[in-house]
Structure formats: C-alpha cells, structure tokens
PDB file with one MODEL, atoms N, CA, C and O in Angstrom:
MODEL        1
ATOM      1  N   UNK A   1     -13.080   9.657  26.964  1.00  0.00           N
ATOM      2  CA  UNK A   1     -12.083   9.810  25.933  1.00  0.00           C
ATOM      3  C   UNK A   1     -11.478   8.448  25.618  1.00  0.00           C
ATOM      4  O   UNK A   1     -11.121   7.693  26.522  1.00  0.00           O
ATOM      5  N   UNK A   2     -11.367   8.142  24.341  1.00  0.00           N
ATOM      6  CA  UNK A   2     -10.823   6.859  23.911  1.00  0.00           C
ATOM      7  C   UNK A   2      -9.295   6.904  23.974  1.00  0.00           C
ATOM      8  O   UNK A   2      -8.683   7.895  23.577  1.00  0.00           O
ATOM      9  N   UNK A   3      -8.687   5.833  24.471  1.00  0.00           N
ATOM     10  CA  UNK A   3      -7.231   5.789  24.555  1.00  0.00           C
ATOM     11  C   UNK A   3      -6.626   5.510  23.184  1.00  0.00           C
ATOM     12  O   UNK A   3      -7.259   4.916  22.312  1.00  0.00           O
ATOM     13  N   UNK A   4      -5.384   5.957  23.021  1.00  0.00           N
ATOM     14  CA  UNK A   4      -4.688   5.724  21.757  1.00  0.00           C
ATOM     15  C   UNK A   4      -4.284   4.259  21.667  1.00  0.00           C
ATOM     16  O   UNK A   4      -3.818   3.683  22.650  1.00  0.00           O
ATOM     17  N   UNK A   5      -4.459   3.651  20.497  1.00  0.00           N
ATOM     18  CA  UNK A   5      -4.052   2.247  20.358  1.00  0.00           C
ATOM     19  C   UNK A   5      -2.527   2.123  20.384  1.00  0.00           C
ATOM     20  O   UNK A   5      -1.814   3.031  19.958  1.00  0.00           O
ATOM     21  N   UNK A   6      -2.050   1.015  20.878  1.00  0.00           N
ATOM     22  CA  UNK A   6      -0.613   0.738  20.907  1.00  0.00           C
ATOM     23  C   UNK A   6      -0.191   0.252  19.525  1.00  0.00           C
ATOM     24  O   UNK A   6      -0.602  -0.823  19.089  1.00  0.00           O
ATOM     25  N   UNK A   7       0.624   1.038  18.841  1.00  0.00           N
ATOM     26  CA  UNK A   7       1.057   0.702  17.482  1.00  0.00           C
ATOM     27  C   UNK A   7       2.486   0.156  17.434  1.00  0.00           C
ATOM     28  O   UNK A   7       3.048  -0.001  16.350  1.00  0.00           O
ATOM     29  N   UNK A   8       3.075  -0.134  18.592  1.00  0.00           N
ATOM     30  CA  UNK A   8       4.467  -0.584  18.607  1.00  0.00           C
ATOM     31  C   UNK A   8       4.664  -1.929  17.904  1.00  0.00           C
ATOM     32  O   UNK A   8       5.743  -2.190  17.372  1.00  0.00           O
ATOM     33  N   UNK A   9       3.656  -2.770  17.895  1.00  0.00           N
ATOM     34  CA  UNK A   9       3.799  -4.077  17.237  1.00  0.00           C
ATOM     35  C   UNK A   9       3.160  -4.097  15.843  1.00  0.00           C
ATOM     36  O   UNK A   9       3.050  -5.151  15.216  1.00  0.00           O
ATOM     37  N   UNK A  10       2.748  -2.935  15.373  1.00  0.00           N
ATOM     38  CA  UNK A  10       2.071  -2.864  14.075  1.00  0.00           C
ATOM     39  C   UNK A  10       3.009  -3.276  12.947  1.00  0.00           C
ATOM     40  O   UNK A  10       4.183  -2.906  12.934  1.00  0.00           O
ATOM     41  N   UNK A  11       2.484  -4.036  12.016  1.00  0.00           N
ATOM     42  CA  UNK A  11       3.209  -4.442  10.816  1.00  0.00           C
ATOM     43  C   UNK A  11       2.772  -3.514   9.685  1.00  0.00           C
ATOM     44  O   UNK A  11       1.722  -3.731   9.081  1.00  0.00           O
ATOM     45  N   UNK A  12       3.551  -2.501   9.399  1.00  0.00           N
ATOM     46  CA  UNK A  12       3.202  -1.499   8.405  1.00  0.00           C
ATOM     47  C   UNK A  12       3.474  -2.014   7.004  1.00  0.00           C
ATOM     48  O   UNK A  12       4.455  -2.720   6.771  1.00  0.00           O
ATOM     49  N   UNK A  13       2.593  -1.655   6.068  1.00  0.00           N
ATOM     50  CA  UNK A  13       2.797  -2.040   4.669  1.00  0.00           C
ATOM     51  C   UNK A  13       2.298  -0.925   3.768  1.00  0.00           C
ATOM     52  O   UNK A  13       1.454  -0.116   4.153  1.00  0.00           O
ATOM     53  N   UNK A  14       2.834  -0.903   2.577  1.00  0.00           N
ATOM     54  CA  UNK A  14       2.365   0.068   1.593  1.00  0.00           C
ATOM     55  C   UNK A  14       1.896  -0.676   0.354  1.00  0.00           C
ATOM     56  O   UNK A  14       2.169  -1.866   0.196  1.00  0.00           O
ATOM     57  N   UNK A  15       1.213   0.005  -0.495  1.00  0.00           N
ATOM     58  CA  UNK A  15       0.622  -0.605  -1.675  1.00  0.00           C
ATOM     59  C   UNK A  15       1.681  -1.243  -2.566  1.00  0.00           C
ATOM     60  O   UNK A  15       2.786  -0.720  -2.709  1.00  0.00           O
ATOM     61  N   UNK A  16       1.335  -2.361  -3.151  1.00  0.00           N
ATOM     62  CA  UNK A  16       2.236  -2.994  -4.121  1.00  0.00           C
ATOM     63  C   UNK A  16       2.342  -2.158  -5.384  1.00  0.00           C
ATOM     64  O   UNK A  16       3.255  -2.360  -6.184  1.00  0.00           O
ATOM     65  N   UNK A  17       1.418  -1.216  -5.576  1.00  0.00           N
ATOM     66  CA  UNK A  17       1.456  -0.315  -6.723  1.00  0.00           C
ATOM     67  C   UNK A  17       2.458   0.815  -6.510  1.00  0.00           C
ATOM     68  O   UNK A  17       2.807   1.521  -7.456  1.00  0.00           O
ATOM     69  N   UNK A  18       2.918   0.989  -5.286  1.00  0.00           N
ATOM     70  CA  UNK A  18       3.852   2.066  -4.982  1.00  0.00           C
ATOM     71  C   UNK A  18       5.233   1.713  -5.515  1.00  0.00           C
ATOM     72  O   UNK A  18       5.792   0.666  -5.188  1.00  0.00           O
ATOM     73  N   UNK A  19       5.765   2.592  -6.330  1.00  0.00           N
ATOM     74  CA  UNK A  19       7.123   2.392  -6.855  1.00  0.00           C
ATOM     75  C   UNK A  19       8.081   3.410  -6.275  1.00  0.00           C
ATOM     76  O   UNK A  19       9.244   3.474  -6.674  1.00  0.00           O
ATOM     77  N   UNK A  20       7.600   4.204  -5.335  1.00  0.00           N
ATOM     78  CA  UNK A  20       8.416   5.263  -4.760  1.00  0.00           C
ATOM     79  C   UNK A  20       9.489   4.667  -3.859  1.00  0.00           C
ATOM     80  O   UNK A  20       9.187   3.869  -2.972  1.00  0.00           O
ATOM     81  N   UNK A  21      10.729   5.051  -4.083  1.00  0.00           N
ATOM     82  CA  UNK A  21      11.814   4.590  -3.228  1.00  0.00           C
ATOM     83  C   UNK A  21      12.267   5.681  -2.271  1.00  0.00           C
ATOM     84  O   UNK A  21      13.142   5.449  -1.436  1.00  0.00           O
ATOM     85  N   UNK A  22      11.683   6.866  -2.383  1.00  0.00           N
ATOM     86  CA  UNK A  22      12.052   7.974  -1.517  1.00  0.00           C
ATOM     87  C   UNK A  22      11.254   8.050  -0.236  1.00  0.00           C
ATOM     88  O   UNK A  22      11.494   8.933   0.587  1.00  0.00           O
ATOM     89  N   UNK A  23      10.309   7.144  -0.048  1.00  0.00           N
ATOM     90  CA  UNK A  23       9.548   7.113   1.190  1.00  0.00           C
ATOM     91  C   UNK A  23       8.291   7.958   1.189  1.00  0.00           C
ATOM     92  O   UNK A  23       7.679   8.138   2.242  1.00  0.00           O
ATOM     93  N   UNK A  24       7.884   8.482   0.039  1.00  0.00           N
ATOM     94  CA  UNK A  24       6.683   9.321  -0.013  1.00  0.00           C
ATOM     95  C   UNK A  24       5.446   8.476  -0.261  1.00  0.00           C
ATOM     96  O   UNK A  24       4.844   8.546  -1.333  1.00  0.00           O
ATOM     97  N   UNK A  25       5.074   7.692   0.712  1.00  0.00           N
ATOM     98  CA  UNK A  25       3.946   6.772   0.568  1.00  0.00           C
ATOM     99  C   UNK A  25       3.097   6.796   1.827  1.00  0.00           C
ATOM    100  O   UNK A  25       3.526   7.263   2.882  1.00  0.00           O
ATOM    101  N   UNK A  26       1.904   6.288   1.692  1.00  0.00           N
ATOM    102  CA  UNK A  26       1.034   6.067   2.835  1.00  0.00           C
ATOM    103  C   UNK A  26       1.188   4.606   3.224  1.00  0.00           C
ATOM    104  O   UNK A  26       1.176   3.723   2.367  1.00  0.00           O
ATOM    105  N   UNK A  27       1.332   4.357   4.512  1.00  0.00           N
ATOM    106  CA  UNK A  27       1.439   2.988   5.005  1.00  0.00           C
ATOM    107  C   UNK A  27       0.223   2.675   5.873  1.00  0.00           C
ATOM    108  O   UNK A  27      -0.334   3.555   6.529  1.00  0.00           O
ATOM    109  N   UNK A  28      -0.174   1.416   5.862  1.00  0.00           N
ATOM    110  CA  UNK A  28      -1.346   0.962   6.607  1.00  0.00           C
ATOM    111  C   UNK A  28      -0.939  -0.220   7.482  1.00  0.00           C
ATOM    112  O   UNK A  28      -0.140  -1.066   7.078  1.00  0.00           O
ATOM    113  N   UNK A  29      -1.498  -0.260   8.672  1.00  0.00           N
ATOM    114  CA  UNK A  29      -1.286  -1.397   9.574  1.00  0.00           C
ATOM    115  C   UNK A  29      -2.645  -1.840  10.106  1.00  0.00           C
ATOM    116  O   UNK A  29      -3.415  -1.027  10.619  1.00  0.00           O
ATOM    117  N   UNK A  30      -2.930  -3.113   9.984  1.00  0.00           N
ATOM    118  CA  UNK A  30      -4.188  -3.666  10.497  1.00  0.00           C
ATOM    119  C   UNK A  30      -3.920  -4.351  11.826  1.00  0.00           C
ATOM    120  O   UNK A  30      -3.105  -5.269  11.916  1.00  0.00           O
ATOM    121  N   UNK A  31      -4.611  -3.896  12.843  1.00  0.00           N
ATOM    122  CA  UNK A  31      -4.545  -4.500  14.170  1.00  0.00           C
ATOM    123  C   UNK A  31      -5.915  -5.101  14.473  1.00  0.00           C
ATOM    124  O   UNK A  31      -6.850  -4.876  13.703  1.00  0.00           O
ATOM    125  N   UNK A  32      -6.073  -5.846  15.549  1.00  0.00           N
ATOM    126  CA  UNK A  32      -7.352  -6.511  15.795  1.00  0.00           C
ATOM    127  C   UNK A  32      -8.578  -5.590  15.790  1.00  0.00           C
ATOM    128  O   UNK A  32      -9.617  -5.959  15.243  1.00  0.00           O
ATOM    129  N   UNK A  33      -8.475  -4.409  16.382  1.00  0.00           N
ATOM    130  CA  UNK A  33      -9.657  -3.539  16.444  1.00  0.00           C
ATOM    131  C   UNK A  33      -9.418  -2.153  15.846  1.00  0.00           C
ATOM    132  O   UNK A  33     -10.232  -1.246  16.021  1.00  0.00           O
ATOM    133  N   UNK A  34      -8.305  -1.995  15.145  1.00  0.00           N
ATOM    134  CA  UNK A  34      -7.932  -0.688  14.602  1.00  0.00           C
ATOM    135  C   UNK A  34      -7.204  -0.854  13.285  1.00  0.00           C
ATOM    136  O   UNK A  34      -6.456  -1.813  13.095  1.00  0.00           O
ATOM    137  N   UNK A  35      -7.423   0.080  12.377  1.00  0.00           N
ATOM    138  CA  UNK A  35      -6.605   0.195  11.180  1.00  0.00           C
ATOM    139  C   UNK A  35      -5.897   1.539  11.298  1.00  0.00           C
ATOM    140  O   UNK A  35      -6.546   2.571  11.465  1.00  0.00           O
ATOM    141  N   UNK A  36      -4.579   1.531  11.213  1.00  0.00           N
ATOM    142  CA  UNK A  36      -3.789   2.750  11.350  1.00  0.00           C
ATOM    143  C   UNK A  36      -3.192   3.130  10.003  1.00  0.00           C
ATOM    144  O   UNK A  36      -2.837   2.265   9.202  1.00  0.00           O
ATOM    145  N   UNK A  37      -3.087   4.429   9.765  1.00  0.00           N
ATOM    146  CA  UNK A  37      -2.540   4.958   8.521  1.00  0.00           C
ATOM    147  C   UNK A  37      -1.508   6.017   8.900  1.00  0.00           C
ATOM    148  O   UNK A  37      -1.761   6.861   9.760  1.00  0.00           O
ATOM    149  N   UNK A  38      -0.335   5.967   8.247  1.00  0.00           N
ATOM    150  CA  UNK A  38       0.705   6.959   8.536  1.00  0.00           C
ATOM    151  C   UNK A  38       1.445   7.346   7.261  1.00  0.00           C
ATOM    152  O   UNK A  38       1.323   6.690   6.226  1.00  0.00           O
ATOM    153  N   UNK A  39       2.200   8.406   7.359  1.00  0.00           N
ATOM    154  CA  UNK A  39       3.048   8.890   6.274  1.00  0.00           C
ATOM    155  C   UNK A  39       4.394   8.170   6.387  1.00  0.00           C
ATOM    156  O   UNK A  39       5.055   8.264   7.421  1.00  0.00           O
ATOM    157  N   UNK A  40       4.801   7.462   5.350  1.00  0.00           N
ATOM    158  CA  UNK A  40       6.026   6.657   5.439  1.00  0.00           C
ATOM    159  C   UNK A  40       7.283   7.503   5.619  1.00  0.00           C
ATOM    160  O   UNK A  40       8.283   7.007   6.139  1.00  0.00           O
ATOM    161  N   UNK A  41       7.256   8.757   5.205  1.00  0.00           N
ATOM    162  CA  UNK A  41       8.461   9.573   5.390  1.00  0.00           C
ATOM    163  C   UNK A  41       8.555  10.138   6.804  1.00  0.00           C
ATOM    164  O   UNK A  41       9.538  10.796   7.145  1.00  0.00           O
ATOM    165  N   UNK A  42       7.541   9.886   7.626  1.00  0.00           N
ATOM    166  CA  UNK A  42       7.556  10.314   9.022  1.00  0.00           C
ATOM    167  C   UNK A  42       7.028   9.178   9.905  1.00  0.00           C
ATOM    168  O   UNK A  42       5.989   9.324  10.549  1.00  0.00           O
ATOM    169  N   UNK A  43       7.739   8.054   9.935  1.00  0.00           N
ATOM    170  CA  UNK A  43       7.223   6.877  10.650  1.00  0.00           C
ATOM    171  C   UNK A  43       7.063   7.075  12.158  1.00  0.00           C
ATOM    172  O   UNK A  43       6.304   6.344  12.794  1.00  0.00           O
ATOM    173  N   UNK A  44       7.755   8.035  12.732  1.00  0.00           N
ATOM    174  CA  UNK A  44       7.613   8.295  14.164  1.00  0.00           C
ATOM    175  C   UNK A  44       6.579   9.377  14.448  1.00  0.00           C
ATOM    176  O   UNK A  44       6.332   9.722  15.604  1.00  0.00           O
ATOM    177  N   UNK A  45       5.983   9.906  13.396  1.00  0.00           N
ATOM    178  CA  UNK A  45       4.964  10.939  13.539  1.00  0.00           C
ATOM    179  C   UNK A  45       3.615  10.334  13.873  1.00  0.00           C
ATOM    180  O   UNK A  45       3.516   9.147  14.184  1.00  0.00           O
ATOM    181  N   UNK A  46       2.586  11.147  13.808  1.00  0.00           N
ATOM    182  CA  UNK A  46       1.249  10.666  14.164  1.00  0.00           C
ATOM    183  C   UNK A  46       0.693   9.695  13.138  1.00  0.00           C
ATOM    184  O   UNK A  46       1.103   9.682  11.978  1.00  0.00           O
ATOM    185  N   UNK A  47      -0.235   8.896  13.585  1.00  0.00           N
ATOM    186  CA  UNK A  47      -0.965   7.976  12.708  1.00  0.00           C
ATOM    187  C   UNK A  47      -2.451   8.226  12.904  1.00  0.00           C
ATOM    188  O   UNK A  47      -2.910   8.476  14.019  1.00  0.00           O
ATOM    189  N   UNK A  48      -3.191   8.156  11.819  1.00  0.00           N
ATOM    190  CA  UNK A  48      -4.646   8.211  11.904  1.00  0.00           C
ATOM    191  C   UNK A  48      -5.144   6.806  12.194  1.00  0.00           C
ATOM    192  O   UNK A  48      -4.610   5.837  11.655  1.00  0.00           O
ATOM    193  N   UNK A  49      -6.151   6.683  13.031  1.00  0.00           N
ATOM    194  CA  UNK A  49      -6.695   5.357  13.335  1.00  0.00           C
ATOM    195  C   UNK A  49      -8.194   5.325  13.049  1.00  0.00           C
ATOM    196  O   UNK A  49      -8.908   6.308  13.252  1.00  0.00           O
ATOM    197  N   UNK A  50      -8.638   4.189  12.582  1.00  0.00           N
ATOM    198  CA  UNK A  50     -10.020   3.979  12.186  1.00  0.00           C
ATOM    199  C   UNK A  50     -10.489   2.625  12.679  1.00  0.00           C
ATOM    200  O   UNK A  50      -9.683   1.728  12.925  1.00  0.00           O
ATOM    201  N   UNK A  51     -11.799   2.483  12.822  1.00  0.00           N
ATOM    202  CA  UNK A  51     -12.328   1.148  13.065  1.00  0.00           C
ATOM    203  C   UNK A  51     -12.191   0.375  11.752  1.00  0.00           C
ATOM    204  O   UNK A  51     -12.162   0.989  10.685  1.00  0.00           O
ATOM    205  N   UNK A  52     -12.108  -0.938  11.804  1.00  0.00           N
ATOM    206  CA  UNK A  52     -12.046  -1.704  10.555  1.00  0.00           C
ATOM    207  C   UNK A  52     -13.246  -1.422   9.645  1.00  0.00           C
ATOM    208  O   UNK A  52     -13.100  -1.384   8.423  1.00  0.00           O
ATOM    209  N   UNK A  53     -14.423  -1.227  10.232  1.00  0.00           N
ATOM    210  CA  UNK A  53     -15.619  -0.960   9.436  1.00  0.00           C
ATOM    211  C   UNK A  53     -15.518   0.385   8.708  1.00  0.00           C
ATOM    212  O   UNK A  53     -15.899   0.487   7.542  1.00  0.00           O
ATOM    213  N   UNK A  54     -15.010   1.407   9.387  1.00  0.00           N
ATOM    214  CA  UNK A  54     -14.867   2.728   8.761  1.00  0.00           C
ATOM    215  C   UNK A  54     -13.835   2.679   7.644  1.00  0.00           C
ATOM    216  O   UNK A  54     -14.023   3.297   6.596  1.00  0.00           O
ATOM    217  N   UNK A  55     -12.747   1.949   7.861  1.00  0.00           N
ATOM    218  CA  UNK A  55     -11.714   1.877   6.826  1.00  0.00           C
ATOM    219  C   UNK A  55     -12.222   1.095   5.612  1.00  0.00           C
ATOM    220  O   UNK A  55     -11.925   1.462   4.475  1.00  0.00           O
ATOM    221  N   UNK A  56     -12.973   0.035   5.840  1.00  0.00           N
ATOM    222  CA  UNK A  56     -13.562  -0.727   4.744  1.00  0.00           C
ATOM    223  C   UNK A  56     -14.526   0.142   3.945  1.00  0.00           C
ATOM    224  O   UNK A  56     -14.541   0.080   2.716  1.00  0.00           O
ATOM    225  N   UNK A  57     -15.330   0.951   4.634  1.00  0.00           N
ATOM    226  CA  UNK A  57     -16.254   1.864   3.951  1.00  0.00           C
ATOM    227  C   UNK A  57     -15.479   2.880   3.114  1.00  0.00           C
ATOM    228  O   UNK A  57     -15.886   3.201   1.997  1.00  0.00           O
ATOM    229  N   UNK A  58     -14.372   3.386   3.642  1.00  0.00           N
ATOM    230  CA  UNK A  58     -13.532   4.323   2.894  1.00  0.00           C
ATOM    231  C   UNK A  58     -12.979   3.661   1.637  1.00  0.00           C
ATOM    232  O   UNK A  58     -13.048   4.236   0.550  1.00  0.00           O
ATOM    233  N   UNK A  59     -12.435   2.466   1.778  1.00  0.00           N
ATOM    234  CA  UNK A  59     -11.888   1.762   0.610  1.00  0.00           C
ATOM    235  C   UNK A  59     -12.960   1.490  -0.438  1.00  0.00           C
ATOM    236  O   UNK A  59     -12.698   1.592  -1.636  1.00  0.00           O
ATOM    237  N   UNK A  60     -14.151   1.147   0.001  1.00  0.00           N
ATOM    238  CA  UNK A  60     -15.255   0.926  -0.939  1.00  0.00           C
ATOM    239  C   UNK A  60     -15.596   2.212  -1.687  1.00  0.00           C
ATOM    240  O   UNK A  60     -15.849   2.182  -2.892  1.00  0.00           O
ATOM    241  N   UNK A  61     -15.604   3.328  -0.987  1.00  0.00           N
ATOM    242  CA  UNK A  61     -15.897   4.609  -1.625  1.00  0.00           C
ATOM    243  C   UNK A  61     -14.825   4.967  -2.648  1.00  0.00           C
ATOM    244  O   UNK A  61     -15.139   5.491  -3.717  1.00  0.00           O
ATOM    245  N   UNK A  62     -13.562   4.689  -2.331  1.00  0.00           N
ATOM    246  CA  UNK A  62     -12.471   4.947  -3.276  1.00  0.00           C
ATOM    247  C   UNK A  62     -12.663   4.077  -4.511  1.00  0.00           C
ATOM    248  O   UNK A  62     -12.580   4.567  -5.637  1.00  0.00           O
ATOM    249  N   UNK A  63     -12.918   2.802  -4.307  1.00  0.00           N
ATOM    250  CA  UNK A  63     -13.116   1.863  -5.408  1.00  0.00           C
ATOM    251  C   UNK A  63     -14.299   2.260  -6.281  1.00  0.00           C
ATOM    252  O   UNK A  63     -14.267   2.094  -7.501  1.00  0.00           O
ATOM    253  N   UNK A  64     -15.331   2.779  -5.654  1.00  0.00           N
ATOM    254  CA  UNK A  64     -16.535   3.196  -6.386  1.00  0.00           C
ATOM    255  C   UNK A  64     -16.387   4.551  -7.078  1.00  0.00           C
ATOM    256  O   UNK A  64     -17.306   4.999  -7.763  1.00  0.00           O
ATOM    257  N   UNK A  65     -15.242   5.202  -6.905  1.00  0.00           N
ATOM    258  CA  UNK A  65     -14.987   6.474  -7.560  1.00  0.00           C
ATOM    259  C   UNK A  65     -15.642   7.679  -6.913  1.00  0.00           C
ATOM    260  O   UNK A  65     -15.811   8.712  -7.561  1.00  0.00           O
ATOM    261  N   UNK A  66     -16.008   7.565  -5.670  1.00  0.00           N
ATOM    262  CA  UNK A  66     -16.694   8.666  -4.991  1.00  0.00           C
ATOM    263  C   UNK A  66     -15.806   9.892  -4.779  1.00  0.00           C
ATOM    264  O   UNK A  66     -16.322  10.973  -4.496  1.00  0.00           O
ATOM    265  N   UNK A  67     -14.498   9.753  -4.907  1.00  0.00           N
ATOM    266  CA  UNK A  67     -13.609  10.882  -4.666  1.00  0.00           C
ATOM    267  C   UNK A  67     -12.949  11.418  -5.932  1.00  0.00           C
ATOM    268  O   UNK A  67     -12.037  12.242  -5.860  1.00  0.00           O
ATOM    269  N   UNK A  68     -13.404  10.958  -7.072  1.00  0.00           N
ATOM    270  CA  UNK A  68     -12.836  11.466  -8.320  1.00  0.00           C
ATOM    271  C   UNK A  68     -13.535  12.746  -8.722  1.00  0.00           C
ATOM    272  O   UNK A  68     -14.715  12.949  -8.438  1.00  0.00           O
ATOM    273  N   UNK A  69     -12.787  13.601  -9.387  1.00  0.00           N
ATOM    274  CA  UNK A  69     -13.346  14.899  -9.810  1.00  0.00           C
ATOM    275  C   UNK A  69     -14.112  14.775 -11.099  1.00  0.00           C
ATOM    276  O   UNK A  69     -14.646  15.766 -11.597  1.00  0.00           O
TER     277      UNK A  69
ENDMDL
END
C-alpha cells in the first residue's frame, strides 16, 4: 500500500481564470513526486493525488477537448 504524501508544505494555487471569491474553486499543488488537487471550499478535506505524468496526461486531454460533449 502506498503511503499518503505529506501535503503540509504544499503551496496551493488556483487558476488565474478563476474569478470566484466565494472559494468554489479547484486548487492544485505541485510537489516533487506528486500533484495534489483539492476543493478550495474544503481545504482541510481530502485531496486527490496523481503522479506528475498522469496529471500532465490529464491536462493534455483537457486541452485537446477529449472531455467536451
């Protein structure tokens, strides 16, 4: 079983396109071997973690329009 990464020193950021001031955003933190994603309105809640390669593949798929209807 893989251990959970330590996110206490994570520098969380949200998209510059986000204009929401109510906290309804997704935040991302890049660590040396993990990319973490969390809900900004629940910063103490769970975070999803990915390898940098998996997150890059996800971003490429989004950019390529693979998730549009």
